[in-house]
C-alpha positions in Angstrom: 42.1 -13.9 91.3 45.3 -14.5 89.4 44.8 -15.6 85.8 46.8 -17.5 83.1 46.1 -16.8 79.4 46.7 -19.7 77.1 45.6 -20.1 73.5 42.5 -17.9 73.9 41.6 -19.3 77.3 41.5 -17.3 80.5 42.2 -19.8 83.3 41.8 -18.6 86.9 44.5 -20.2 89.1 43.0 -19.6 92.5 41.5 -22.5 94.5 37.9 -22.6 95.5 35.5 -25.0 97.2 37.1 -28.5 97.2 37.0 -32.2 97.7 40.0 -34.6 97.4 41.3 -37.7 95.3 44.8 -39.3 94.7 46.8 -40.6 91.7 49.9 -42.0 89.9 50.4 -40.9 86.2 50.6 -37.3 83.8 51.8 -34.8 81.1 50.7 -31.5 79.6 49.1 -30.4 76.4 46.4 -27.8 76.0 44.3 -27.0 72.9 43.1 -23.5 72.6 39.3 -23.1 73.0 38.6 -19.5 72.2 34.8 -20.0 71.6 34.2 -21.7 75.0 33.5 -20.1 78.3 35.2 -21.1 81.6 33.2 -21.4 84.8 34.3 -18.9 87.5 34.9 -19.7 91.1 33.0 -17.9 93.7 33.0 -18.1 97.5 35.7 -19.0 100.0 38.6 -21.3 99.4 37.4 -24.0 101.8 36.6 -27.7 101.2 33.2 -28.4 99.6 33.0 -31.9 101.2 35.2 -33.9 103.4 37.9 -35.7 101.4 37.8 -38.0 98.4 40.6 -40.2 97.3 41.2 -41.8 93.8 44.4 -43.5 93.3 44.9 -43.7 89.5 47.7 -46.1 88.5 49.2 -48.4 86.0 50.4 -51.1 88.3 52.4 -54.3 88.3 52.1 -57.4 90.5 53.7 -57.8 93.9 55.2 -61.1 92.6 57.2 -58.9 90.2 59.5 -58.0 93.1 61.2 -61.3 92.2 61.6 -60.2 88.5 64.7 -58.2 87.7 64.2 -54.6 86.4 63.9 -54.7 82.7 62.6 -52.8 79.6 59.4 -52.5 77.6 59.2 -53.7 74.0 60.2 -50.1 73.1 63.2 -50.1 75.3 61.8 -48.0 78.1 63.2 -49.0 81.6 60.7 -50.7 83.9 61.4 -50.8 87.7 59.3 -53.8 88.8 60.7 -54.1 92.3 60.5 -50.4 93.1 56.9 -49.9 91.9 55.6 -52.0 94.8 57.4 -49.7 97.2 55.7 -46.7 95.5 52.3 -48.3 96.1 53.2 -49.0 99.8 54.4 -45.5 100.4 51.3 -44.1 98.6 48.8 -46.1 100.7 50.6 -45.1 103.9 50.4 -41.4 103.0 46.7 -41.6 101.9 45.9 -43.2 105.3 47.7 -40.5 107.1 45.8 -37.9 105.2 42.5 -39.7 105.8 41.5 -39.7 102.1 38.3 -41.5 101.1 38.7 -43.9 98.1 41.1 -45.3 95.6 40.7 -46.1 91.9 43.2 -48.5 90.3 43.5 -48.1 86.6 44.6 -51.6 85.8 47.8 -53.6 85.0 48.4 -54.6 88.5 50.2 -57.6 87.2 52.8 -57.4 84.4 52.8 -59.4 81.2 56.2 -60.9 82.1 54.8 -62.4 85.3 55.2 -66.3 85.2 51.7 -67.5 84.3 51.7 -70.2 87.1 52.1 -67.3 89.6 49.6 -64.9 88.1 46.7 -65.5 90.5 49.0 -65.3 93.5 50.6 -62.1 92.2 47.2 -60.4 91.6 46.0 -61.3 95.1 49.2 -60.0 96.6 48.8 -56.6 95.1 45.1 -56.5 95.9 46.1 -57.2 99.5 48.5 -54.2 99.4 45.6 -52.0 98.2 43.4 -53.4 101.0 45.7 -51.7 103.6 44.1 -48.5 102.5 41.4 -47.4 105.0 38.5 -47.1 102.5 37.0 -48.6 99.3 39.3 -49.4 96.4 37.8 -49.5 92.8 39.6 -51.6 90.3 39.6 -51.8 86.5 41.4 -54.2 84.1 44.3 -53.4 81.8 45.8 -55.5 79.0 48.6 -56.9 81.2 46.0 -58.2 83.7 44.3 -60.0 80.8 47.5 -61.5 79.5 47.8 -63.3 82.9 44.2 -64.2 83.8 40.9 -64.6 81.9 38.3 -62.1 83.0 36.1 -64.7 84.7 39.0 -65.4 87.2 40.2 -61.8 87.4 36.9 -59.9 88.1 36.1 -61.8 91.4 39.6 -61.2 92.7 39.4 -57.5 91.9 35.8 -57.4 93.2 34.6 -55.5 90.1 30.8 -55.0 90.3 30.2 -55.6 86.6 27.5 -57.7 85.0 27.5 -60.4 82.3 31.3 -60.5 82.4 31.7 -56.8 81.7 33.8 -54.6 84.0 31.9 -51.3 83.6 30.2 -49.7 86.6 29.6 -46.3 88.2 29.5 -44.8 91.7 28.7 -41.5 93.3 31.0 -40.8 96.3 29.3 -37.4 96.9 26.0 -36.1 95.5 27.6 -33.6 93.2 29.9 -36.1 91.4 29.6 -39.4 89.6 32.6 -41.6 88.5 32.0 -43.9 85.5 34.4 -46.8 84.9 34.5 -48.1 81.4 35.5 -51.6 80.2 37.9 -50.8 77.4 38.4 -54.5 76.7 34.7 -55.3 76.2 35.5 -56.1 72.5 39.0 -57.7 72.8 41.2 -60.5 71.5 42.5 -61.0 75.1 40.6 -62.0 78.2 37.6 -63.7 76.8 37.5 -67.4 75.7 38.8 -68.0 72.2 35.4 -68.8 70.9 33.5 -66.0 72.7 31.6 -63.6 70.3 33.6 -60.6 71.6 36.9 -62.3 70.8 35.7 -63.2 67.3 34.5 -59.6 66.8 37.9 -58.3 67.9 39.9 -60.6 65.6 37.7 -59.8 62.6 38.0 -56.1 63.4 41.8 -56.3 63.5 42.0 -58.4 60.3 40.1 -55.6 58.5 42.2 -52.8 59.8 45.7 -54.1 60.5 47.4 -56.0 57.6 50.4 -57.1 59.7 50.8 -60.8 60.7 51.6 -59.6 64.2 48.5 -57.7 65.2 50.5 -55.8 67.9 52.6 -54.2 65.2 51.6 -50.8 63.8 53.9 -51.1 60.8 52.4 -49.5 57.7 49.5 -47.9 59.7 49.3 -44.1 59.6 48.2 -41.6 62.2 45.2 -42.8 64.3 45.1 -46.0 62.4 48.0 -47.1 64.6 45.5 -47.7 67.4 44.3 -50.9 65.7 46.5 -53.2 67.8 45.7 -56.4 69.7 46.8 -54.9 73.1 44.0 -52.3 72.7 40.2 -52.9 72.6 36.8 -51.4 72.2 33.6 -50.6 74.0 30.7 -52.7 72.8 27.1 -51.7 71.9 25.5 -52.8 75.2 28.1 -50.9 77.2 27.6 -47.9 75.0 23.8 -48.0 75.7 24.6 -48.3 79.4 26.9 -45.3 79.3 24.2 -43.2 77.6 21.7 -44.2 80.4 24.2 -43.4 83.1 24.9 -39.9 81.6 21.2 -39.2 81.3 20.7 -40.0 85.0 23.7 -37.9 86.0 22.3 -35.0 83.9 18.9 -35.3 85.7 20.7 -35.3 89.1 22.8 -32.3 88.0 26.0 -34.3 88.7 29.5 -33.7 87.2 30.9 -36.9 85.7 34.5 -38.2 85.6 35.0 -40.9 83.1 37.7 -43.5 83.9 39.1 -46.0 81.4 42.3 -47.9 81.1 42.6 -46.8 77.4 42.8 -43.1 76.5 39.9 -41.5 74.7 41.5 -38.5 73.0 44.3 -38.5 70.3 45.6 -35.1 71.4 46.4 -36.5 74.9 47.8 -39.9 74.0 50.0 -41.8 71.5 48.0 -43.1 68.6 49.1 -46.6 69.5 47.4 -46.4 72.9 43.9 -45.2 72.0 40.7 -47.1 72.4 39.7 -48.6 69.1 36.3 -46.8 69.0 37.3 -43.8 71.1 35.4 -41.5 68.6 32.1 -43.4 69.1 32.5 -43.3 72.9 33.2 -39.5 72.8 30.1 -39.0 70.5 28.0 -40.4 73.4 29.9 -38.3 76.0 29.6 -35.1 74.0 25.8 -35.4 73.9 25.9 -34.3 77.6 27.3 -31.4 79.4 27.8 -33.3 82.6 31.1 -35.0 81.6 34.0 -32.8 82.7 37.0 -35.0 82.8 38.2 -38.3 81.2 41.0 -40.1 83.1 43.1 -42.9 81.6 46.3 -45.0 81.9 47.9 -47.4 79.4 50.2 -44.7 77.8 53.0 -44.7 80.4 54.5 -41.3 79.5 51.2 -39.5 80.3 49.4 -36.7 78.5 46.8 -34.0 78.7 44.4 -32.2 76.4 41.1 -30.3 76.4 38.8 -31.3 73.5 36.6 -29.0 71.4 33.7 -29.6 73.9 35.8 -28.5 76.9 36.3 -32.0 78.3 39.6 -32.5 79.9 41.6 -35.7 79.1 44.3 -36.7 81.5 46.5 -39.7 81.0 48.4 -40.6 84.1 52.1 -41.5 84.3 53.0 -45.1 85.3 54.5 -45.9 88.7 56.2 -48.8 86.9 58.5 -46.2 85.1 59.6 -44.6 88.4 63.4 -45.0 89.0 64.3 -45.9 92.6 64.0 -42.8 94.9 61.0 -41.3 92.9 57.3 -41.6 93.1 54.2 -41.1 90.9 51.2 -40.5 93.1 49.2 -37.5 94.4 45.7 -36.4 95.1 42.8 -34.6 93.4 40.7 -31.9 94.9 37.1 -31.8 93.6 35.6 -28.3 93.2 32.3 -27.0 91.9 34.1 -25.8 88.8 37.3 -27.7 88.5 39.6 -30.6 89.5 43.0 -29.8 91.0 45.6 -32.6 90.6 48.5 -32.3 93.0 51.2 -34.7 92.1 54.3 -36.1 93.7 57.6 -36.4 91.7 56.8 -37.7 88.2 53.1 -36.8 88.5 52.8 -33.1 87.7 50.4 -30.8 89.5 47.7 -29.5 87.1 44.4 -27.7 87.4 41.5 -28.6 85.1 38.9 -25.8 85.0 35.5 -26.8 83.7 33.9 -25.2 80.6 30.4 -23.9 81.2 
């Protein structure tokens, strides 16, 4: 088996028993982990299961086809009209390849969408996803919540949360469990203005961000720059739920993939994009050896890291940033000891080998 040596790691590059998923977002950054041991593949290079499909994307509304291409607040070009074509091409290919399921990482409607068209826009993109021949799992992003309150958004997205939360888990095959977190559980957007979670978020920001504009990181240093209104936090009840899910996955000897709109590792993402309490969430995750990969969106440029516990963090590139003629989607193969991301165009191919 061919090997790559990187910062004290020995990474086997061959492909072993597999399963499949699909995406839209990426980057590359690897931290050396000389004290950790990588699992080794054994057996033939044949699929472990049938195929799995997870489409991981930062997405805009179909109604945004009527909005001219523009730029983000930081001046990055955004190709609203083209991004819908990227989704349509991706769904067509996934159906041709008979892939099994899709995960949407949120922001299917852009913040610039006219508010009187928001619900229609969300439904239009949900309908585009429904062309896929299999289940589609959605999560919320900040742009979704700029347009619609969560009590209107969750039914349209068919998110199986409870008590207004958008966290849930599912096991597409016995060996794997996907856990979707609600990164805007504690948030200044999405909840009613007088909701306890809104008030907690506003108080949290007042204590940590001195700027009048709470979306401004001016004067904040390093990881403090995450304390912005367009980010959010995981609350106590959801944290307890996550702990219970990981306990159950450990009992069942399942490998876990965490999915969250907001990134959970500062080495993979910009400080301005991080979950407010990413460190507390990772403290729960690090109690268990079952979590192998954390996938996220939000930070459009993408990113990748491996933390000190051997958990892979992959931030996926946004389809919204694809110029005409390019794409940002692919698929993931699930193995006993790794995930293999095979990307298209802006989404780079990358192997994530698990630490024993």
